[in-house]
PDB file of N, CA, C, O and CB in Angstrom:
ATOM      1  N   MET A   1       7.579  24.339   5.485  1.00  0.00           N
ATOM      2  CA  MET A   1       8.149  23.235   4.721  1.00  0.00           C
ATOM      3  C   MET A   1       8.036  21.925   5.496  1.00  0.00           C
ATOM      4  O   MET A   1       7.677  20.892   4.931  1.00  0.00           O
ATOM      5  CB  MET A   1       9.617  23.523   4.375  1.00  0.00           C
ATOM      6  N   ASP A   2       8.345  21.973   6.797  1.00  0.00           N
ATOM      7  CA  ASP A   2       8.309  20.764   7.622  1.00  0.00           C
ATOM      8  C   ASP A   2       6.904  20.190   7.704  1.00  0.00           C
ATOM      9  O   ASP A   2       6.726  18.972   7.719  1.00  0.00           O
ATOM     10  CB  ASP A   2       8.830  21.061   9.024  1.00  0.00           C
ATOM     11  N   SER A   3       5.892  21.079   7.758  1.00  0.00           N
ATOM     12  CA  SER A   3       4.523  20.588   7.824  1.00  0.00           C
ATOM     13  C   SER A   3       4.135  19.857   6.535  1.00  0.00           C
ATOM     14  O   SER A   3       3.294  18.958   6.571  1.00  0.00           O
ATOM     15  CB  SER A   3       3.559  21.748   8.085  1.00  0.00           C
ATOM     16  N   ASN A   4       4.725  20.222   5.418  1.00  0.00           N
ATOM     17  CA  ASN A   4       4.456  19.569   4.152  1.00  0.00           C
ATOM     18  C   ASN A   4       4.985  18.132   4.134  1.00  0.00           C
ATOM     19  O   ASN A   4       4.420  17.273   3.458  1.00  0.00           O
ATOM     20  CB  ASN A   4       5.070  20.368   3.016  1.00  0.00           C
ATOM     21  N   LEU A   5       6.068  17.869   4.876  1.00  0.00           N
ATOM     22  CA  LEU A   5       6.629  16.530   4.931  1.00  0.00           C
ATOM     23  C   LEU A   5       5.730  15.550   5.686  1.00  0.00           C
ATOM     24  O   LEU A   5       5.814  14.339   5.481  1.00  0.00           O
ATOM     25  CB  LEU A   5       7.991  16.574   5.575  1.00  0.00           C
ATOM     26  N   HIS A   6       4.877  16.076   6.554  1.00  0.00           N
ATOM     27  CA  HIS A   6       4.025  15.227   7.372  1.00  0.00           C
ATOM     28  C   HIS A   6       2.549  15.403   7.028  1.00  0.00           C
ATOM     29  O   HIS A   6       1.684  15.043   7.826  1.00  0.00           O
ATOM     30  CB  HIS A   6       4.252  15.524   8.840  1.00  0.00           C
ATOM     31  N   SER A   7       2.255  15.944   5.870  1.00  0.00           N
ATOM     32  CA  SER A   7       0.878  16.183   5.470  1.00  0.00           C
ATOM     33  C   SER A   7       0.194  14.862   5.074  1.00  0.00           C
ATOM     34  O   SER A   7       0.858  13.913   4.657  1.00  0.00           O
ATOM     35  CB  SER A   7       0.829  17.190   4.301  1.00  0.00           C
ATOM     36  N   PRO A   8      -1.116  14.816   5.209  1.00  0.00           N
ATOM     37  CA  PRO A   8      -1.851  13.613   4.788  1.00  0.00           C
ATOM     38  C   PRO A   8      -1.644  13.281   3.319  1.00  0.00           C
ATOM     39  O   PRO A   8      -1.588  12.109   2.949  1.00  0.00           O
ATOM     40  CB  PRO A   8      -3.329  13.788   5.056  1.00  0.00           C
ATOM     41  N   ASP A   9      -1.530  14.313   2.475  1.00  0.00           N
ATOM     42  CA  ASP A   9      -1.312  14.063   1.047  1.00  0.00           C
ATOM     43  C   ASP A   9       0.031  13.386   0.819  1.00  0.00           C
ATOM     44  O   ASP A   9       0.140  12.471   0.002  1.00  0.00           O
ATOM     45  CB  ASP A   9      -1.384  15.375   0.249  1.00  0.00           C
ATOM     46  N   ARG A  10       1.055  13.834   1.542  1.00  0.00           N
ATOM     47  CA  ARG A  10       2.391  13.230   1.430  1.00  0.00           C
ATOM     48  C   ARG A  10       2.361  11.783   1.905  1.00  0.00           C
ATOM     49  O   ARG A  10       2.963  10.909   1.282  1.00  0.00           O
ATOM     50  CB  ARG A  10       3.429  14.038   2.247  1.00  0.00           C
ATOM     51  N   HIS A  11       1.664  11.532   3.003  1.00  0.00           N
ATOM     52  CA  HIS A  11       1.554  10.170   3.534  1.00  0.00           C
ATOM     53  C   HIS A  11       0.835   9.271   2.546  1.00  0.00           C
ATOM     54  O   HIS A  11       1.208   8.111   2.372  1.00  0.00           O
ATOM     55  CB  HIS A  11       0.817  10.168   4.883  1.00  0.00           C
ATOM     56  N   LEU A  12      -0.191   9.796   1.900  1.00  0.00           N
ATOM     57  CA  LEU A  12      -0.936   9.037   0.896  1.00  0.00           C
ATOM     58  C   LEU A  12      -0.025   8.643  -0.272  1.00  0.00           C
ATOM     59  O   LEU A  12      -0.086   7.514  -0.757  1.00  0.00           O
ATOM     60  CB  LEU A  12      -2.137   9.859   0.384  1.00  0.00           C
ATOM     61  N   ILE A  13       0.797   9.556  -0.707  1.00  0.00           N
ATOM     62  CA  ILE A  13       1.741   9.274  -1.798  1.00  0.00           C
ATOM     63  C   ILE A  13       2.709   8.168  -1.384  1.00  0.00           C
ATOM     64  O   ILE A  13       2.990   7.255  -2.162  1.00  0.00           O
ATOM     65  CB  ILE A  13       2.523  10.554  -2.191  1.00  0.00           C
ATOM     66  N   GLU A  14       3.218   8.257  -0.151  1.00  0.00           N
ATOM     67  CA  GLU A  14       4.155   7.239   0.323  1.00  0.00           C
ATOM     68  C   GLU A  14       3.495   5.872   0.415  1.00  0.00           C
ATOM     69  O   GLU A  14       4.108   4.862   0.069  1.00  0.00           O
ATOM     70  CB  GLU A  14       4.722   7.631   1.681  1.00  0.00           C
ATOM     71  N   LEU A  15       2.247   5.833   0.878  1.00  0.00           N
ATOM     72  CA  LEU A  15       1.528   4.548   0.948  1.00  0.00           C
ATOM     73  C   LEU A  15       1.319   3.971  -0.446  1.00  0.00           C
ATOM     74  O   LEU A  15       1.477   2.768  -0.651  1.00  0.00           O
ATOM     75  CB  LEU A  15       0.166   4.724   1.655  1.00  0.00           C
ATOM     76  N   ARG A  16       0.970   4.810  -1.389  1.00  0.00           N
ATOM     77  CA  ARG A  16       0.763   4.335  -2.763  1.00  0.00           C
ATOM     78  C   ARG A  16       2.056   3.805  -3.365  1.00  0.00           C
ATOM     79  O   ARG A  16       2.046   2.813  -4.093  1.00  0.00           O
ATOM     80  CB  ARG A  16       0.205   5.459  -3.640  1.00  0.00           C
ATOM     81  N   MET A  17       3.164   4.465  -3.061  1.00  0.00           N
ATOM     82  CA  MET A  17       4.461   3.993  -3.569  1.00  0.00           C
ATOM     83  C   MET A  17       4.810   2.642  -2.953  1.00  0.00           C
ATOM     84  O   MET A  17       5.283   1.745  -3.652  1.00  0.00           O
ATOM     85  CB  MET A  17       5.579   5.024  -3.264  1.00  0.00           C
ATOM     86  N   GLU A  18       4.580   2.490  -1.653  1.00  0.00           N
ATOM     87  CA  GLU A  18       4.861   1.214  -1.005  1.00  0.00           C
ATOM     88  C   GLU A  18       3.968   0.118  -1.565  1.00  0.00           C
ATOM     89  O   GLU A  18       4.414  -1.015  -1.751  1.00  0.00           O
ATOM     90  CB  GLU A  18       4.673   1.327   0.510  1.00  0.00           C
ATOM     91  N   HIS A  19       2.701   0.450  -1.837  1.00  0.00           N
ATOM     92  CA  HIS A  19       1.769  -0.515  -2.423  1.00  0.00           C
ATOM     93  C   HIS A  19       2.262  -0.958  -3.811  1.00  0.00           C
ATOM     94  O   HIS A  19       2.226  -2.145  -4.136  1.00  0.00           O
ATOM     95  CB  HIS A  19       0.343   0.100  -2.524  1.00  0.00           C
ATOM     96  N   ALA A  20       2.716  -0.008  -4.612  1.00  0.00           N
ATOM     97  CA  ALA A  20       3.239  -0.332  -5.932  1.00  0.00           C
ATOM     98  C   ALA A  20       4.500  -1.204  -5.839  1.00  0.00           C
ATOM     99  O   ALA A  20       4.678  -2.133  -6.627  1.00  0.00           O
ATOM    100  CB  ALA A  20       3.544   0.952  -6.703  1.00  0.00           C
ATOM    101  N   ASP A  21       5.366  -0.896  -4.873  1.00  0.00           N
ATOM    102  CA  ASP A  21       6.570  -1.712  -4.657  1.00  0.00           C
ATOM    103  C   ASP A  21       6.196  -3.136  -4.300  1.00  0.00           C
ATOM    104  O   ASP A  21       6.793  -4.088  -4.802  1.00  0.00           O
ATOM    105  CB  ASP A  21       7.446  -1.110  -3.551  1.00  0.00           C
ATOM    106  N   LEU A  22       5.202  -3.280  -3.429  1.00  0.00           N
ATOM    107  CA  LEU A  22       4.758  -4.626  -3.047  1.00  0.00           C
ATOM    108  C   LEU A  22       4.162  -5.373  -4.238  1.00  0.00           C
ATOM    109  O   LEU A  22       4.376  -6.577  -4.383  1.00  0.00           O
ATOM    110  CB  LEU A  22       3.727  -4.546  -1.913  1.00  0.00           C
ATOM    111  N   ASP A  23       3.420  -4.671  -5.088  1.00  0.00           N
ATOM    112  CA  ASP A  23       2.878  -5.288  -6.299  1.00  0.00           C
ATOM    113  C   ASP A  23       4.000  -5.892  -7.143  1.00  0.00           C
ATOM    114  O   ASP A  23       3.920  -7.036  -7.591  1.00  0.00           O
ATOM    115  CB  ASP A  23       2.087  -4.252  -7.125  1.00  0.00           C
ATOM    116  N   ALA A  24       5.045  -5.094  -7.346  1.00  0.00           N
ATOM    117  CA  ALA A  24       6.168  -5.555  -8.153  1.00  0.00           C
ATOM    118  C   ALA A  24       6.872  -6.726  -7.478  1.00  0.00           C
ATOM    119  O   ALA A  24       7.251  -7.690  -8.143  1.00  0.00           O
ATOM    120  CB  ALA A  24       7.158  -4.410  -8.401  1.00  0.00           C
ATOM    121  N   MET A  25       7.047  -6.648  -6.181  1.00  0.00           N
ATOM    122  CA  MET A  25       7.721  -7.715  -5.448  1.00  0.00           C
ATOM    123  C   MET A  25       6.911  -9.016  -5.515  1.00  0.00           C
ATOM    124  O   MET A  25       7.473 -10.100  -5.677  1.00  0.00           O
ATOM    125  CB  MET A  25       7.943  -7.298  -3.980  1.00  0.00           C
ATOM    126  N   ILE A  26       5.598  -8.895  -5.391  1.00  0.00           N
ATOM    127  CA  ILE A  26       4.705 -10.071  -5.466  1.00  0.00           C
ATOM    128  C   ILE A  26       4.776 -10.686  -6.849  1.00  0.00           C
ATOM    129  O   ILE A  26       4.832 -11.908  -6.979  1.00  0.00           O
ATOM    130  CB  ILE A  26       3.238  -9.684  -5.130  1.00  0.00           C
ATOM    131  N   ASP A  27       4.776  -9.860  -7.883  1.00  0.00           N
ATOM    132  CA  ASP A  27       4.878 -10.373  -9.258  1.00  0.00           C
ATOM    133  C   ASP A  27       6.189 -11.142  -9.468  1.00  0.00           C
ATOM    134  O   ASP A  27       6.196 -12.226 -10.051  1.00  0.00           O
ATOM    135  CB  ASP A  27       4.781  -9.212 -10.272  1.00  0.00           C
ATOM    136  N   ARG A  28       7.298 -10.563  -8.982  1.00  0.00           N
ATOM    137  CA  ARG A  28       8.601 -11.242  -9.133  1.00  0.00           C
ATOM    138  C   ARG A  28       8.635 -12.552  -8.355  1.00  0.00           C
ATOM    139  O   ARG A  28       9.142 -13.558  -8.851  1.00  0.00           O
ATOM    140  CB  ARG A  28       9.745 -10.326  -8.659  1.00  0.00           C
ATOM    141  N   LEU A  29       8.101 -12.542  -7.148  1.00  0.00           N
ATOM    142  CA  LEU A  29       8.111 -13.736  -6.306  1.00  0.00           C
ATOM    143  C   LEU A  29       7.251 -14.839  -6.911  1.00  0.00           C
ATOM    144  O   LEU A  29       7.602 -16.017  -6.835  1.00  0.00           O
ATOM    145  CB  LEU A  29       7.618 -13.398  -4.895  1.00  0.00           C
ATOM    146  N   ALA A  30       6.125 -14.459  -7.512  1.00  0.00           N
ATOM    147  CA  ALA A  30       5.219 -15.443  -8.093  1.00  0.00           C
ATOM    148  C   ALA A  30       5.837 -16.158  -9.294  1.00  0.00           C
ATOM    149  O   ALA A  30       5.414 -17.261  -9.641  1.00  0.00           O
ATOM    150  CB  ALA A  30       3.924 -14.773  -8.505  1.00  0.00           C
ATOM    151  N   GLU A  31       6.827 -15.545  -9.926  1.00  0.00           N
ATOM    152  CA  GLU A  31       7.484 -16.136 -11.087  1.00  0.00           C
ATOM    153  C   GLU A  31       8.636 -17.060 -10.703  1.00  0.00           C
ATOM    154  O   GLU A  31       9.134 -17.808 -11.544  1.00  0.00           O
ATOM    155  CB  GLU A  31       7.993 -15.046 -11.998  1.00  0.00           C
ATOM    156  N   GLN A  32       9.062 -17.016  -9.446  1.00  0.00           N
ATOM    157  CA  GLN A  32      10.203 -17.807  -9.016  1.00  0.00           C
ATOM    158  C   GLN A  32       9.834 -19.263  -8.792  1.00  0.00           C
ATOM    159  O   GLN A  32       8.698 -19.598  -8.457  1.00  0.00           O
ATOM    160  CB  GLN A  32      10.787 -17.228  -7.754  1.00  0.00           C
ATOM    161  N   THR A  33      10.835 -20.121  -8.988  1.00  0.00           N
ATOM    162  CA  THR A  33      10.677 -21.546  -8.693  1.00  0.00           C
ATOM    163  C   THR A  33      11.828 -21.925  -7.789  1.00  0.00           C
ATOM    164  O   THR A  33      12.969 -21.609  -8.126  1.00  0.00           O
ATOM    165  CB  THR A  33      10.651 -22.431 -10.005  1.00  0.00           C
ATOM    166  N   PRO A  34      11.611 -22.567  -6.690  1.00  0.00           N
ATOM    167  CA  PRO A  34      10.308 -22.938  -6.110  1.00  0.00           C
ATOM    168  C   PRO A  34       9.607 -21.705  -5.531  1.00  0.00           C
ATOM    169  O   PRO A  34      10.241 -20.727  -5.134  1.00  0.00           O
ATOM    170  CB  PRO A  34      10.488 -24.018  -5.007  1.00  0.00           C
ATOM    171  N   LEU A  35       8.316 -21.790  -5.500  1.00  0.00           N
ATOM    172  CA  LEU A  35       7.480 -20.709  -5.027  1.00  0.00           C
ATOM    173  C   LEU A  35       7.471 -20.685  -3.500  1.00  0.00           C
ATOM    174  O   LEU A  35       7.172 -21.694  -2.862  1.00  0.00           O
ATOM    175  CB  LEU A  35       6.055 -20.850  -5.579  1.00  0.00           C
ATOM    176  N   ASP A  36       7.796 -19.539  -2.919  1.00  0.00           N
ATOM    177  CA  ASP A  36       7.741 -19.356  -1.475  1.00  0.00           C
ATOM    178  C   ASP A  36       6.345 -18.873  -1.110  1.00  0.00           C
ATOM    179  O   ASP A  36       6.093 -17.671  -1.027  1.00  0.00           O
ATOM    180  CB  ASP A  36       8.831 -18.352  -0.985  1.00  0.00           C
ATOM    181  N   GLU A  37       5.433 -19.835  -0.892  1.00  0.00           N
ATOM    182  CA  GLU A  37       4.027 -19.494  -0.669  1.00  0.00           C
ATOM    183  C   GLU A  37       3.806 -18.697   0.606  1.00  0.00           C
ATOM    184  O   GLU A  37       2.940 -17.822   0.649  1.00  0.00           O
ATOM    185  CB  GLU A  37       3.198 -20.750  -0.622  1.00  0.00           C
ATOM    186  N   LEU A  38       4.575 -18.987   1.640  1.00  0.00           N
ATOM    187  CA  LEU A  38       4.407 -18.269   2.891  1.00  0.00           C
ATOM    188  C   LEU A  38       4.764 -16.790   2.704  1.00  0.00           C
ATOM    189  O   LEU A  38       4.031 -15.910   3.155  1.00  0.00           O
ATOM    190  CB  LEU A  38       5.275 -18.902   3.996  1.00  0.00           C
ATOM    191  N   MET A  39       5.876 -16.527   2.047  1.00  0.00           N
ATOM    192  CA  MET A  39       6.291 -15.154   1.805  1.00  0.00           C
ATOM    193  C   MET A  39       5.275 -14.442   0.909  1.00  0.00           C
ATOM    194  O   MET A  39       4.948 -13.275   1.124  1.00  0.00           O
ATOM    195  CB  MET A  39       7.693 -15.120   1.165  1.00  0.00           C
ATOM    196  N   LEU A  40       4.788 -15.159  -0.087  1.00  0.00           N
ATOM    197  CA  LEU A  40       3.798 -14.582  -0.993  1.00  0.00           C
ATOM    198  C   LEU A  40       2.528 -14.197  -0.226  1.00  0.00           C
ATOM    199  O   LEU A  40       1.972 -13.123  -0.456  1.00  0.00           O
ATOM    200  CB  LEU A  40       3.462 -15.577  -2.128  1.00  0.00           C
ATOM    201  N   ARG A  41       2.071 -15.053   0.670  1.00  0.00           N
ATOM    202  CA  ARG A  41       0.889 -14.753   1.490  1.00  0.00           C
ATOM    203  C   ARG A  41       1.125 -13.548   2.392  1.00  0.00           C
ATOM    204  O   ARG A  41       0.246 -12.699   2.541  1.00  0.00           O
ATOM    205  CB  ARG A  41       0.508 -15.969   2.340  1.00  0.00           C
ATOM    206  N   ARG A  42       2.312 -13.472   2.993  1.00  0.00           N
ATOM    207  CA  ARG A  42       2.635 -12.344   3.872  1.00  0.00           C
ATOM    208  C   ARG A  42       2.655 -11.032   3.100  1.00  0.00           C
ATOM    209  O   ARG A  42       2.140 -10.019   3.576  1.00  0.00           O
ATOM    210  CB  ARG A  42       3.987 -12.567   4.554  1.00  0.00           C
ATOM    211  N   LEU A  43       3.248 -11.049   1.911  1.00  0.00           N
ATOM    212  CA  LEU A  43       3.293  -9.834   1.093  1.00  0.00           C
ATOM    213  C   LEU A  43       1.909  -9.405   0.660  1.00  0.00           C
ATOM    214  O   LEU A  43       1.589  -8.216   0.672  1.00  0.00           O
ATOM    215  CB  LEU A  43       4.170 -10.047  -0.129  1.00  0.00           C
ATOM    216  N   LYS A  44       1.087 -10.366   0.278  1.00  0.00           N
ATOM    217  CA  LYS A  44      -0.268 -10.037  -0.142  1.00  0.00           C
ATOM    218  C   LYS A  44      -1.090  -9.477   1.032  1.00  0.00           C
ATOM    219  O   LYS A  44      -1.898  -8.565   0.854  1.00  0.00           O
ATOM    220  CB  LYS A  44      -0.954 -11.282  -0.730  1.00  0.00           C
ATOM    221  N   LYS A  45      -0.878 -10.022   2.201  1.00  0.00           N
ATOM    222  CA  LYS A  45      -1.585  -9.534   3.391  1.00  0.00           C
ATOM    223  C   LYS A  45      -1.139  -8.093   3.704  1.00  0.00           C
ATOM    224  O   LYS A  45      -1.968  -7.247   4.041  1.00  0.00           O
ATOM    225  CB  LYS A  45      -1.317 -10.473   4.618  1.00  0.00           C
ATOM    226  N   ARG A  46       0.147  -7.825   3.593  1.00  0.00           N
ATOM    227  CA  ARG A  46       0.657  -6.467   3.813  1.00  0.00           C
ATOM    228  C   ARG A  46       0.114  -5.511   2.752  1.00  0.00           C
ATOM    229  O   ARG A  46      -0.241  -4.372   3.058  1.00  0.00           O
ATOM    230  CB  ARG A  46       2.203  -6.459   3.798  1.00  0.00           C
ATOM    231  N   ARG A  47       0.051  -5.977   1.509  1.00  0.00           N
ATOM    232  CA  ARG A  47      -0.480  -5.132   0.429  1.00  0.00           C
ATOM    233  C   ARG A  47      -1.946  -4.779   0.687  1.00  0.00           C
ATOM    234  O   ARG A  47      -2.368  -3.646   0.460  1.00  0.00           O
ATOM    235  CB  ARG A  47      -0.338  -5.844  -0.936  1.00  0.00           C
ATOM    236  N   LEU A  48      -2.713  -5.756   1.161  1.00  0.00           N
ATOM    237  CA  LEU A  48      -4.125  -5.523   1.464  1.00  0.00           C
ATOM    238  C   LEU A  48      -4.262  -4.529   2.623  1.00  0.00           C
ATOM    239  O   LEU A  48      -5.130  -3.657   2.584  1.00  0.00           O
ATOM    240  CB  LEU A  48      -4.836  -6.857   1.808  1.00  0.00           C
ATOM    241  N   ALA A  49      -3.422  -4.650   3.646  1.00  0.00           N
ATOM    242  CA  ALA A  49      -3.473  -3.715   4.760  1.00  0.00           C
ATOM    243  C   ALA A  49      -3.127  -2.298   4.283  1.00  0.00           C
ATOM    244  O   ALA A  49      -3.733  -1.323   4.726  1.00  0.00           O
ATOM    245  CB  ALA A  49      -2.508  -4.159   5.881  1.00  0.00           C
ATOM    246  N   LEU A  50      -2.158  -2.194   3.386  1.00  0.00           N
ATOM    247  CA  LEU A  50      -1.803  -0.888   2.827  1.00  0.00           C
ATOM    248  C   LEU A  50      -2.985  -0.305   2.052  1.00  0.00           C
ATOM    249  O   LEU A  50      -3.285   0.884   2.163  1.00  0.00           O
ATOM    250  CB  LEU A  50      -0.563  -1.008   1.908  1.00  0.00           C
ATOM    251  N   ARG A  51      -3.646  -1.144   1.274  1.00  0.00           N
ATOM    252  CA  ARG A  51      -4.784  -0.686   0.491  1.00  0.00           C
ATOM    253  C   ARG A  51      -5.867  -0.131   1.420  1.00  0.00           C
ATOM    254  O   ARG A  51      -6.471   0.900   1.127  1.00  0.00           O
ATOM    255  CB  ARG A  51      -5.346  -1.836  -0.378  1.00  0.00           C
ATOM    256  N   ASP A  52      -6.109  -0.816   2.535  1.00  0.00           N
ATOM    257  CA  ASP A  52      -7.091  -0.350   3.515  1.00  0.00           C
ATOM    258  C   ASP A  52      -6.677   1.007   4.086  1.00  0.00           C
ATOM    259  O   ASP A  52      -7.516   1.893   4.246  1.00  0.00           O
ATOM    260  CB  ASP A  52      -7.255  -1.382   4.652  1.00  0.00           C
ATOM    261  N   GLN A  53      -5.389   1.175   4.394  1.00  0.00           N
ATOM    262  CA  GLN A  53      -4.895   2.447   4.885  1.00  0.00           C
ATOM    263  C   GLN A  53      -5.085   3.552   3.859  1.00  0.00           C
ATOM    264  O   GLN A  53      -5.482   4.666   4.201  1.00  0.00           O
ATOM    265  CB  GLN A  53      -3.435   2.332   5.259  1.00  0.00           C
ATOM    266  N   ILE A  54      -4.802   3.241   2.610  1.00  0.00           N
ATOM    267  CA  ILE A  54      -4.952   4.209   1.521  1.00  0.00           C
ATOM    268  C   ILE A  54      -6.401   4.670   1.419  1.00  0.00           C
ATOM    269  O   ILE A  54      -6.672   5.865   1.305  1.00  0.00           O
ATOM    270  CB  ILE A  54      -4.488   3.598   0.181  1.00  0.00           C
ATOM    271  N   VAL A  55      -7.323   3.727   1.461  1.00  0.00           N
ATOM    272  CA  VAL A  55      -8.745   4.066   1.339  1.00  0.00           C
ATOM    273  C   VAL A  55      -9.180   4.937   2.517  1.00  0.00           C
ATOM    274  O   VAL A  55      -9.881   5.931   2.331  1.00  0.00           O
ATOM    275  CB  VAL A  55      -9.613   2.782   1.268  1.00  0.00           C
ATOM    276  N   ARG A  56      -8.764   4.561   3.731  1.00  0.00           N
ATOM    277  CA  ARG A  56      -9.137   5.365   4.910  1.00  0.00           C
ATOM    278  C   ARG A  56      -8.576   6.788   4.817  1.00  0.00           C
ATOM    279  O   ARG A  56      -9.263   7.754   5.153  1.00  0.00           O
ATOM    280  CB  ARG A  56      -8.629   4.687   6.203  1.00  0.00           C
ATOM    281  N   LEU A  57      -7.358   6.908   4.371  1.00  0.00           N
ATOM    282  CA  LEU A  57      -6.727   8.226   4.242  1.00  0.00           C
ATOM    283  C   LEU A  57      -7.398   9.045   3.138  1.00  0.00           C
ATOM    284  O   LEU A  57      -7.581  10.253   3.286  1.00  0.00           O
ATOM    285  CB  LEU A  57      -5.221   8.076   3.949  1.00  0.00           C
ATOM    286  N   GLU A  58      -7.757   8.403   2.052  1.00  0.00           N
ATOM    287  CA  GLU A  58      -8.458   9.114   0.961  1.00  0.00           C
ATOM    288  C   GLU A  58      -9.801   9.650   1.476  1.00  0.00           C
ATOM    289  O   GLU A  58     -10.186  10.773   1.149  1.00  0.00           O
ATOM    290  CB  GLU A  58      -8.683   8.165  -0.275  1.00  0.00           C
ATOM    291  N   ILE A  59     -10.505   8.861   2.268  1.00  0.00           N
ATOM    292  CA  ILE A  59     -11.784   9.298   2.830  1.00  0.00           C
ATOM    293  C   ILE A  59     -11.536  10.469   3.793  1.00  0.00           C
ATOM    294  O   ILE A  59     -12.286  11.445   3.789  1.00  0.00           O
ATOM    295  CB  ILE A  59     -12.507   8.113   3.564  1.00  0.00           C
ATOM    296  N   GLU A  60     -10.505  10.370   4.600  1.00  0.00           N
ATOM    297  CA  GLU A  60     -10.174  11.430   5.537  1.00  0.00           C
ATOM    298  C   GLU A  60      -9.839  12.741   4.801  1.00  0.00           C
ATOM    299  O   GLU A  60     -10.267  13.818   5.217  1.00  0.00           O
ATOM    300  CB  GLU A  60      -8.996  10.999   6.420  1.00  0.00           C
ATOM    301  N   ILE A  61      -9.088  12.638   3.729  1.00  0.00           N
ATOM    302  CA  ILE A  61      -8.691  13.816   2.974  1.00  0.00           C
ATOM    303  C   ILE A  61      -9.904  14.430   2.251  1.00  0.00           C
ATOM    304  O   ILE A  61     -10.085  15.648   2.250  1.00  0.00           O
ATOM    305  CB  ILE A  61      -7.583  13.452   1.960  1.00  0.00           C
ATOM    306  N   ASP A  62     -10.719  13.577   1.646  1.00  0.00           N
ATOM    307  CA  ASP A  62     -11.875  14.068   0.892  1.00  0.00           C
ATOM    308  C   ASP A  62     -12.996  14.521   1.817  1.00  0.00           C
ATOM    309  O   ASP A  62     -13.801  15.380   1.457  1.00  0.00           O
ATOM    310  CB  ASP A  62     -12.389  12.985  -0.052  1.00  0.00           C
ATOM    311  N   GLY A  63     -13.041  13.946   2.991  1.00  0.00           N
ATOM    312  CA  GLY A  63     -14.085  14.321   3.943  1.00  0.00           C
ATOM    313  C   GLY A  63     -15.450  13.777   3.615  1.00  0.00           C
ATOM    314  O   GLY A  63     -16.458  14.246   4.143  1.00  0.00           O
ATOM    315  N   LYS A  64     -15.486  12.793   2.746  1.00  0.00           N
ATOM    316  CA  LYS A  64     -16.780  12.190   2.348  1.00  0.00           C
ATOM    317  C   LYS A  64     -16.772  10.716   2.699  1.00  0.00           C
ATOM    318  O   LYS A  64     -15.731  10.059   2.659  1.00  0.00           O
ATOM    319  CB  LYS A  64     -17.054  12.382   0.817  1.00  0.00           C
ATOM    320  N   GLU A  65     -17.922  10.214   3.038  1.00  0.00           N
ATOM    321  CA  GLU A  65     -18.097   8.783   3.259  1.00  0.00           C
ATOM    322  C   GLU A  65     -18.570   8.137   1.967  1.00  0.00           C
ATOM    323  O   GLU A  65     -19.353   8.738   1.231  1.00  0.00           O
ATOM    324  CB  GLU A  65     -19.101   8.513   4.413  1.00  0.00           C
ATOM    325  N   PRO A  66     -18.113   6.930   1.678  1.00  0.00           N
ATOM    326  CA  PRO A  66     -18.622   6.255   0.467  1.00  0.00           C
ATOM    327  C   PRO A  66     -20.075   5.877   0.651  1.00  0.00           C
ATOM    328  O   PRO A  66     -20.551   5.665   1.766  1.00  0.00           O
ATOM    329  CB  PRO A  66     -17.787   4.996   0.139  1.00  0.00           C
ATOM    330  N   ALA A  67     -20.768   5.799  -0.475  1.00  0.00           N
ATOM    331  CA  ALA A  67     -22.202   5.462  -0.439  1.00  0.00           C
ATOM    332  C   ALA A  67     -22.438   4.035  -0.071  1.00  0.00           C
ATOM    333  O   ALA A  67     -23.586   3.598   0.002  1.00  0.00           O
ATOM    334  CB  ALA A  67     -22.847   5.739  -1.765  1.00  0.00           C
TER     335      ALA A  67
END
């Protein structure tokens, strides 16, 4: 059971959930006035880093390199 908590598949799910949370947070922040551009940039940068982690983990799990 403990090994399932630390599996790559579990980590991938957690990263995807965090990415979705950031998407929602970015959408809410973009609608606010005045717009906090610095925070928006930081969140977008974090979202992009998460996306990169997700892609690397998907490649690791699948064991295939993209063409």
